[in-house]
N, C-alpha and C positions, 0 to 999 in steps of 0.2 A: 511726375518726376521732378526731384528737386534737386539744384544745382548746390553743390558745396565746395567752397574754396579750400584749398589744403595748404595752410601756411607754416613755414619750418625749413630747416636745412635739407638740400637736395636728397640726402639719402632717407632721411626721415620721410619726406614726402612720397619718396618712392614706395616705401614699405606700406605706408598707410593708404595709398591708393591701390597697391596689390591687394592688401587684405579687404579693402573695400569693394572689391568685385564681388564679394558674397551678397553685395547691397544693390548689385547693378539694375535690379526692378524697379527700384524706390528712388536711388540716389546716383548723380552723376558727379564724378570727383574731378575737380579741374585743379592742375598743379601751380601754385605761386611760391616756387623757392626763393630762399634769400640768402647773401653771404652774412650778413650781420641782422639781428633781430630788429635793430632801430629800422630798418627797411620796411617793417611792418606797416609804420604809419602811412606811407605813401601807397602800399599794396592795399590797404583795406580802402583809403581816400577814391582811389581811382576805379575799384571794382566793387564798391559796396553793392550798387545797383544792380550788379551783372549775376551775384550770387543769392541764394536762399538762406544760405547760412555758413559759418566759417568753423574750420576745424583746424586747431593749434597743435603743433608736436609738443608745445611746453608751455608753462605758466605765464612765462617772461612774455613772450608774444602775446598772449592773450590779455595780459594786462595791458599793454601798449594798445593794442585795438579798441580795448576797452573804454580806456581814456579817451581814444581818438573819435570814437562812434558814441561816446557818452551814453553807450547802451551794452548790456551784457546778454541781452535776451536772443539772439540768434549764434550766439558764439559757444563752443564747447573746446577744451583743452584736455590732454592726455594727463591724468593724475599719476605722478611718478610714484611708485612704492619703493620698499627697500630693496626689490629686487634688483635694481639698476646698479646700486651700490655694490651689492653681493656678486653680481657678475664682474664688476670691475676687480673687486677684489681678488676674486679666482683667477681672472686674467693676470694680476700682476704677480700672484704667486707662481702661476704657470710659466709664465714667459720671462721671469727673472730668475727662477730656481728657488726663490726663498719667500716665505711670509714677510711683507714690510711692516716695519714697526713704526716708520715714519713716513707720514705722507700729508699733502695739502689737496684740501678739498673746495671747491666753490658750489655754495649750495643757496637756493633763494631764502631759506629760514633753517636755522641749526636744530628746530623740533624735529625735522625731517632726519636729519643724520643722528639725531640722540637716540631716536625710537629704533632705527637700524642697528645700531652699535650695542643697545642695550639687550638685544634680541640673541647676540653672539656670545658664546662661552670664550672666544678669545677675539680680540679687536687689535688694531695699531696703538700702541703707548703713545704714540705723540702724533696728535691730527691738528693741523693747522687749517681754521675754516675762515673763508671768504665769504659773506653774504653778499648779495646783489639784488639792485632793483632796476626798475625802467630806465635810471639815468646812469647805470654802470657802463663803461665802455669795455670793448673787447680788450684793449690795451691795458687796462687797468687790472685786470684778470689774469693775464698773462705775466705782467709785471709781478703781481703776487705770486705767483708758482715760480717763476724764473729766480726771483730775489731770493726765495728759500731754498730752492736749489743749489744756487751758486753759494750759497753759506753752509751747504753741506747739512741742513737743517731736516731734510726730507730726500727720499730714496724714488719718489715717485709722485705723480699728481692726477687727482681725479677730477674731471670737468664736466659740467653740465652743457657746454657749448662745443659745438662741432668745429667751429672757427678758432677757438682758444685750443683745441686738440691739435688741430692742424699745425698751427704756431707753435705750440711746444714741442712737438715731434721735429718740426724744422730745427729748433732751439738745441736739440739734443737731449731735452727732458723726456725720461720714460713717464708718456702721458697716457690716459685711458678716458674713454669718453663713456659717461653715466646715458646711455641710451635706453630708449623704452622697450619695452619685451613686446610680444606679438600679443600677450595675453594683455597687457593694459592698453593696446590700441583696440583689440576688438572689445574690451569692456566700455571703451568711449564711444566706440561705433553703436554699440547696442543704446547708449545714453543718448546719442544724438538721434538715432532711429524715434526713440520714445519722444524726444523734444520736437521732431518732425511731425510726428502724428498730433500733437497738441497743437503745432501751428496749423496743421490742417483742420482740425476741429475750430480753432478759433477763427481761422480764414473763411470758414464757411458758416460761422454764426449769423444769424440774420440781423441786419442793420436797419435801423430806421432813421431818418433825417426828418426832422420837423424845422420848416423853413417859414418865417411868419414876418409878412411886413408890417411894421409897426404903424398905429395910428392909421389904418386902412379905411376906417369909418370916415375920419376927417377928410381923407384923401377923396373919398366917394361924395362928401357934402360940397366939396370945391370944384369937383369935376365941371367943368362948362356944360356937359351934356352927358347923357348916358352912351352916347356913342364914344365919346373922348375917354370914358371910363372902361369901356368894353376893349377899345384899343389899348389902353395900357396894360388891361389884364392879358390880352393876347401877346403883348411884347414880353410881359413877367414870364407868362407860359413857355413862351419861345426859349427864352433864357434858361429855364429850369429844365425844357425836354434836352435842349442840347449837353447840359450837365448830366442828365438822368442817362442819355446814351451812352457817354463817356463809362457809367457805373454798370451798364447793363442791367437796369432798374425798371421799376415802374414807378409813374408819377400819380398821385392822387389830389385833386383839387377840393379843399375841404370849403372854399368860401371864406368870403372877407379877408383876405391876403394871406390865408394859411394854407401850405401845401405839404404835402407828405411823401417823401421819396423811400421807396422800400429797395432794398439790395443786400449784398453781403457785407459783413464786417472787412473783410480783406480788400475788397474794391474799395470803399468807403477810407479807409487808412491810406492806400496807394494814391488817392485822389484828392487829398485833403487840402493840397496848394490849388487845386483847380475848384474846388469849394469855395476857397478864400476869394479867388477871383470872379465866381459867381457871385458871391454876396456882394463884392464891391460893385459890380455891374447891375444887381438888382438895386441896390441903394441908388446907384446914379439915375436909374430909369425912374425910380419911384419918389426920388427926392425925401427920401427918410429912413430911418435905422431898418436893418434887417437883423432877426434874431434866429440863431439856430440852435438847435438842441438836438444830440445824437444818442441813439439808444441801442445797446447789442442785447442780444439774448438767444435763447434756445428755441424760442417761438415768436412767432409775430407779437403776439399779445405782450409777453414779456419785455421784447424789445421796443414796443410801443410805450409801454408804462415808463421806461427807462428814458426814452427820449423825450416823454412830457415832463418828467421831473428835470432833465437836462436843461430844456429851455426854460423852466421856470427858476432854475439858479442862474442861467445867463440874464435873464431879467433883471435879477438881483443886483447885478453888478453894473457900475456907472457904465464900463467901457464895452459891455455885452460881448464878451468872448466867446467863441465858438466853445461848448461845454459837453462832454461826453460822459455818458454813465454805463458803466459794465454790469454785466450780469453778478459779478462777484461783488458789486458795490463800491468799487475803485471809481472815481471821479475825476476826470482829466478836465482843468481850466485851461482857457486860452491854447487849444488844440492847433497844433501848427506854427505856433509861434515860438520864438527863441525862449520867452519866458514860460513856456509851458510848464505846468505842475500838475501832478497825478497824487492824490490821497485817497484814502476809505473812511467810511464811515464805521466800518464793522472790524472789530478785532477780538481776540480770544485771551488778550494778556489782562487777567483780572486783577493784578497788582498795579499795570498802568492805567487802567480804567479808575481804580481807587484813588490814585493820587491825582487824576484829572479831575475826578468828582470833588476832591478835597480843595484843589485849586479853582474850582469852578470856571475850569476852560473845556471848551469842547473838543470832542475827539476830532471834529474836523478842523478846527484851528491849528490843534497841535500836528494833525498828519500833514498839514500844509506845511507847517514850519519844519517839521522834521524832514519832509521830501525835498523841500528847498535847498536845506542845508547839505544835505547829502548830493543831492544834483549838482551844486555849485562847488561841491568838495571844499566847504569853509571848514577849517580847523577852529577859526573863531569868528564873531559876526559881532555887529552893532546894531543898536535899535533902528538906526537910519537904513541898514541893509535890509531888514525884514520890512520896513514900511515901503521901502521902493519897489522890491519886487513883489510882495503880497498884496500891495494897495491898501495897506493899513495905513491909518493916520498915527504918528508917533506916539501919542498918549496913549492909544490903545493897545501898540506894541510894546509900550514900557510897562503898562498893567499886566499883558500877559506874560513878559519876561520874568518880572517880579514875582508873579504867583508861581511859575514854574521853579524857580529858584527856591522858594517856599518849600515845595514838594520834592526837592532833590532831582529834579530832572533837567535843569540847567543850572550852571555855575556862572557866577561872575569872576571874571580873572584879573580885571584891573581897568586901565584908562588909556587910550591911544593917546601918547605923547607927541606925536607928530602933528596935531592939530595945531597950526598956527596962530588962529584968531577963534575966540569963543570958549566955551567951555569944552575940554576935552571928552569924547564918546565914551560911554562906558564898552568893555569889551566882554562877551559872553562867548560860552562854548557847551553843546550839549554834554550830558553825562551818561 
């Protein structure tokens, strides 16, 4: 049974939960209504660890949550179709006794409205549109509709927000709420069910962790006696067993400071912070570096191969981060850290591969750069930005950016004039 948090205006949340009863065997819905979509930030922050997935009544609250959590993996929102706009237009015509030719509408993009109007043989002649984003306030939208109404430019307003709808009604403006239909809600519930099935498959994938005490042979040589070495091994094994117990996994000792833990992907991902604490403790007990590689797979064999590849990649890094290799080829470096970055060795874009080949840039380096820029939400970036976050030296970062500019994957946009000392930094952006 998965717990799903439902976020939206109270009326929308109630409808979603009512229709969600069809899935009560697999999903338990919990209501998180708001008065204003900006409340989404605190709702997801305070309750994210209590739910398995979030269901949003609209795209704007979904966007707020995605920005807050820095991930959209377990989030779904209702895709509004033209039917919401058509329903409002019908209600306007019915309740006001005439088809209105002058209306104001707030929408997240104009393209949605244009598609709706294009399919009508008749449409309002004068449409005033206000687009909004995560930074738009309820007051700003209300002022937009009310100003047009007071200037007699419109005969009614259509809004996507329940709070705006209520405010307009109180102000005496004929207003209609562009609400979701049962069909749209049911379609999103089906998408959510499929997504949760994927979560279940991923959660139950086999996970293998290879933990290696570096330079264990030298530790053996320096041990005062075989007893001291055995005491150390018992201490290390006890630490690992405590961690293994949290994972409900099994521990295999390979000898010479190498251990393997078999568990599930879900358990490993939930206990990544505990793994970091365990590594710290092992390092403290052995007075040396501890390297970890994690592999996921549908079989023990594939998961172990991926773990071996992961630990080898970790050893290639001076800081020796936790590295994860997934079945689909996705690699995550510095897992559990703020500078965590994921990239892939596999891609089906032949044009991109040809450009990278021409630039003599590896797919790995491009994927890391691309993923970092998207994760940090950088519109523009400098050589220093890449060097600091990807642990590249500046000359290497400069060479990579110059090559990517040549094949039109990155473009130079100017220099940072705010630098008070030294030469201004060149500014780039992805194309």
